[in-house]
Backbone as CSV, one residue per row, in Angstrom:
resi,resn,N_x,N_y,N_z,CA_x,CA_y,CA_z,C_x,C_y,C_z
1,UNK,0.269,-13.164,-13.791,-0.064,-13.790,-12.647,1.189,-13.330,-11.609
2,UNK,2.051,-13.456,-11.961,3.503,-13.146,-11.184,3.382,-11.467,-10.611
3,UNK,2.998,-10.461,-11.302,2.828,-9.258,-10.771,1.668,-9.201,-9.970
4,UNK,0.433,-9.866,-10.257,-0.611,-9.753,-9.335,-0.573,-10.224,-8.106
5,UNK,0.465,-11.438,-7.962,0.545,-11.965,-6.668,1.544,-11.250,-6.046
6,UNK,2.819,-10.667,-6.531,3.704,-10.087,-5.766,3.189,-8.611,-5.336
7,UNK,2.256,-8.133,-6.132,1.700,-6.811,-5.821,1.141,-6.820,-4.699
8,UNK,0.607,-7.979,-4.258,-0.138,-7.995,-2.706,0.780,-8.189,-1.653
9,UNK,2.174,-8.233,-1.990,3.223,-8.423,-0.991,3.548,-7.165,-0.353
10,UNK,3.237,-6.014,-1.008,3.568,-4.564,-0.298,2.902,-4.407,1.025
11,UNK,1.299,-4.898,0.821,0.636,-4.914,2.233,0.621,-3.337,2.657
12,UNK,0.643,-2.151,2.124,0.729,-0.986,2.803,-1.012,-0.280,2.169
13,UNK,-1.914,-0.504,2.770,-3.242,-0.289,2.315,-3.664,0.814,3.273
14,UNK,-4.679,1.759,2.464,-5.225,2.822,3.192,-5.947,2.403,4.614
15,UNK,-6.570,1.136,4.495,-7.456,0.807,5.717,-6.575,0.364,6.950
16,UNK,-5.296,-0.013,6.806,-4.532,-0.289,7.968,-3.744,0.871,8.094
17,UNK,-3.540,1.016,9.728,-2.673,2.224,10.290,-1.838,1.759,10.991
18,UNK,-0.716,2.354,10.771,0.541,2.057,11.728,0.565,2.592,13.083
19,UNK,0.936,2.298,14.184,0.668,2.830,15.479,0.961,4.193,15.370
20,UNK,0.630,4.898,16.653,1.121,6.162,16.672,2.665,6.376,17.137
21,UNK,2.970,7.739,17.413,4.382,7.733,18.018,4.591,7.547,19.529
22,UNK,3.406,7.094,20.082,3.602,6.744,21.681,3.011,7.976,22.445
23,UNK,2.842,9.100,21.854,2.458,10.233,22.570,1.292,9.879,23.621
24,UNK,0.457,8.743,23.296,-0.896,8.731,24.184,-0.870,8.210,25.439
25,UNK,0.666,7.789,25.898,0.845,7.036,26.853,1.528,5.794,26.883
26,UNK,2.033,5.407,27.911,3.168,4.230,27.945,2.123,2.898,27.585
27,UNK,0.774,2.559,28.274,0.229,1.636,27.674,-0.209,1.460,26.192
28,UNK,-0.642,2.702,25.599,-1.099,2.754,24.380,0.144,2.177,23.449
29,UNK,1.312,2.833,23.668,2.609,2.389,23.064,3.038,1.018,23.368
30,UNK,2.662,0.337,24.277,2.982,-0.986,24.402,2.225,-1.841,23.610
31,UNK,0.706,-1.534,23.555,0.004,-2.006,22.940,0.101,-2.084,21.435
32,UNK,0.579,-0.879,20.958,0.977,-0.495,19.535,2.293,-1.393,19.017
33,UNK,3.119,-1.473,19.881,4.152,-2.088,19.751,3.989,-3.627,19.618
34,UNK,3.176,-3.951,20.420,3.037,-5.467,20.155,2.065,-5.746,18.995
35,UNK,1.224,-4.947,18.748,0.300,-4.859,17.626,1.276,-4.793,16.371
36,UNK,2.189,-3.829,16.360,3.084,-3.889,15.256,3.800,-4.951,15.018
37,UNK,4.326,-5.739,16.003,5.199,-6.648,16.030,4.346,-7.995,15.138
38,UNK,3.114,-7.832,15.779,2.290,-9.068,15.391,1.743,-8.768,13.857
39,UNK,1.805,-7.583,13.572,1.535,-7.308,12.244,2.329,-7.415,11.187
40,UNK,3.667,-7.392,11.462,4.831,-7.528,10.865,5.174,-9.087,10.489
41,UNK,4.596,-9.536,11.805,4.680,-11.400,11.748,3.778,-11.982,10.644
42,UNK,2.700,-11.198,10.790,1.632,-11.809,9.812,1.995,-11.290,8.281
43,UNK,2.535,-10.190,8.110,2.866,-9.775,6.918,3.876,-10.705,6.130
44,UNK,4.972,-11.133,7.033,5.923,-12.224,6.453,5.379,-13.278,6.367
45,UNK,4.344,-14.055,7.104,3.719,-15.077,6.732,3.037,-15.103,5.488
46,UNK,2.428,-14.068,5.196,1.508,-13.877,4.001,2.500,-13.717,2.715
47,UNK,3.834,-12.960,2.813,4.703,-13.183,1.719,5.106,-14.345,1.457
48,UNK,5.335,-15.172,2.403,5.854,-16.514,2.429,4.836,-17.374,1.840
49,UNK,3.387,-17.280,2.066,2.513,-17.957,1.388,2.418,-17.455,-0.163
50,UNK,2.317,-16.200,-0.361,2.581,-15.941,-1.931,3.603,-16.459,-2.764
51,UNK,4.633,-16.652,-2.085,5.799,-17.178,-2.848,5.612,-18.877,-3.157
52,UNK,4.925,-19.150,-2.054,4.755,-20.643,-2.215,3.522,-20.893,-3.163
53,UNK,2.727,-20.066,-3.078,1.706,-20.197,-4.388,2.103,-20.105,-5.536
54,UNK,3.015,-18.989,-5.832,3.789,-18.580,-7.087,4.652,-19.883,-7.683
55,UNK,5.472,-20.432,-6.764,6.214,-21.790,-6.827,5.258,-22.965,-7.089
56,UNK,4.231,-22.948,-6.519,3.050,-24.287,-6.979,2.413,-24.028,-8.235
57,UNK,2.300,-22.771,-8.611,1.616,-22.791,-10.070,2.534,-22.812,-10.906
58,UNK,3.859,-22.513,-10.900,4.711,-22.836,-11.835,5.393,-24.244,-11.793
59,UNK,5.207,-24.865,-10.789,5.333,-26.274,-10.644,4.402,-27.215,-11.391
60,UNK,2.984,-26.800,-11.336,1.769,-27.366,-11.954,2.025,-27.314,-13.416
61,UNK,2.517,-26.029,-13.564,2.608,-25.648,-15.037,3.708,-26.628,-15.782
62,UNK,4.745,-26.771,-15.255,6.074,-27.850,-15.672,5.630,-29.198,-15.717
63,UNK,5.033,-29.694,-14.644,4.739,-31.050,-14.190,3.572,-31.607,-15.062
64,UNK,2.918,-30.915,-15.718,1.733,-31.254,-16.275,2.154,-32.195,-17.395
65,UNK,1.684,-33.298,-17.315,1.854,-34.615,-18.412,0.743,-35.156,-19.162
66,UNK,-0.350,-35.034,-18.334,-1.609,-35.137,-19.074,-2.433,-34.113,-19.630
67,UNK,-3.214,-34.295,-20.588,-4.153,-33.309,-21.295,-4.556,-32.373,-20.103
68,UNK,-4.919,-31.319,-20.270,-5.346,-30.248,-19.442,-7.006,-30.494,-19.779
69,UNK,-7.946,-30.567,-18.643,-9.261,-30.679,-19.004,-9.980,-29.478,-18.044
70,UNK,-11.151,-29.635,-17.915,-11.963,-28.600,-17.467,-12.021,-28.480,-15.820
71,UNK,-11.851,-29.718,-15.327,-11.469,-29.741,-13.848,-10.218,-28.874,-13.645
72,UNK,-9.189,-28.807,-14.335,-7.972,-28.043,-14.065,-8.454,-26.508,-14.018
73,UNK,-9.223,-26.202,-15.177,-9.517,-24.855,-15.419,-10.531,-24.689,-14.380
74,UNK,-11.450,-25.303,-13.693,-12.012,-25.185,-12.536,-11.363,-24.740,-11.219
75,UNK,-10.370,-25.705,-11.159,-9.545,-25.518,-9.943,-8.877,-23.928,-9.879
76,UNK,-8.262,-23.965,-11.039,-7.579,-22.296,-11.270,-8.692,-21.319,-11.051
77,UNK,-9.778,-21.346,-11.624,-10.761,-20.253,-11.438,-11.297,-19.922,-10.024
78,UNK,-11.283,-21.289,-9.289,-11.757,-21.124,-7.796,-10.591,-20.256,-7.272
79,UNK,-9.100,-20.773,-7.290,-8.188,-20.132,-6.766,-8.104,-18.527,-7.373
80,UNK,-8.496,-18.281,-8.433,-8.338,-16.705,-8.830,-9.588,-16.255,-8.090
81,UNK,-10.719,-16.652,-8.000,-11.741,-16.050,-7.240,-11.485,-15.874,-5.601
82,UNK,-10.743,-16.737,-5.104,-10.206,-16.484,-3.513,-9.343,-15.388,-3.719
83,UNK,-8.081,-15.519,-4.520,-7.285,-14.195,-4.736,-7.899,-12.844,-5.071
84,UNK,-8.696,-12.852,-5.807,-9.579,-11.656,-6.143,-10.318,-11.137,-4.826
85,UNK,-10.988,-12.028,-4.142,-11.721,-11.886,-2.987,-10.698,-11.100,-1.692
86,UNK,-9.347,-11.633,-1.708,-8.414,-11.053,-0.777,-8.167,-9.507,-1.308
87,UNK,-7.686,-9.366,-2.767,-7.161,-8.311,-3.265,-8.540,-7.288,-2.977
88,UNK,-9.855,-7.734,-3.231,-10.910,-6.675,-2.866,-10.791,-6.424,-1.512
89,UNK,-10.469,-7.326,-0.592,-10.438,-6.885,0.883,-9.565,-5.879,1.223
90,UNK,-8.273,-6.118,0.678,-7.360,-5.286,0.850,-7.301,-3.752,0.360
91,UNK,-7.948,-3.890,-0.867,-8.003,-2.438,-1.519,-9.619,-2.021,-1.193
92,UNK,-10.463,-2.452,-0.376,-11.729,-1.921,-0.354,-12.469,-1.864,-1.578
93,UNK,-12.264,-2.892,-2.698,-12.985,-2.985,-3.675,-14.031,-3.921,-3.566
94,UNK,-14.856,-4.081,-4.844,-15.627,-5.125,-5.118,-16.750,-5.001,-3.875
95,UNK,-17.082,-6.305,-3.364,-18.030,-6.262,-2.192,-17.508,-5.603,-0.963
96,UNK,-16.398,-5.256,-0.831,-15.929,-4.513,0.299,-15.610,-3.137,0.151
97,UNK,-16.094,-2.522,-0.903,-16.094,-1.242,-1.314,-17.261,-0.497,-0.023
98,UNK,-16.811,0.602,0.443,-17.574,1.435,1.227,-18.785,2.066,0.485
């Protein structure tokens, strides 16, 4: 799980383009600069969320005192499905494939 979660931290995917070098005019450069700033802000927020998810998973494992039952399995399967969907969206695979 560790490698899979933190592999998403890179967030350099083919479908996401960085802004141009500003040669298309001042307004385009300002728009791209603000888009890049917001993009980097969102990247940092996602990385923080991924770290929190990792800690939550580890904490859940350490703190488990009662017997694991199928409800726990179902909860993890739901989380896994959501993460798989995110991964598919980022890599344009699964239902997001072209």
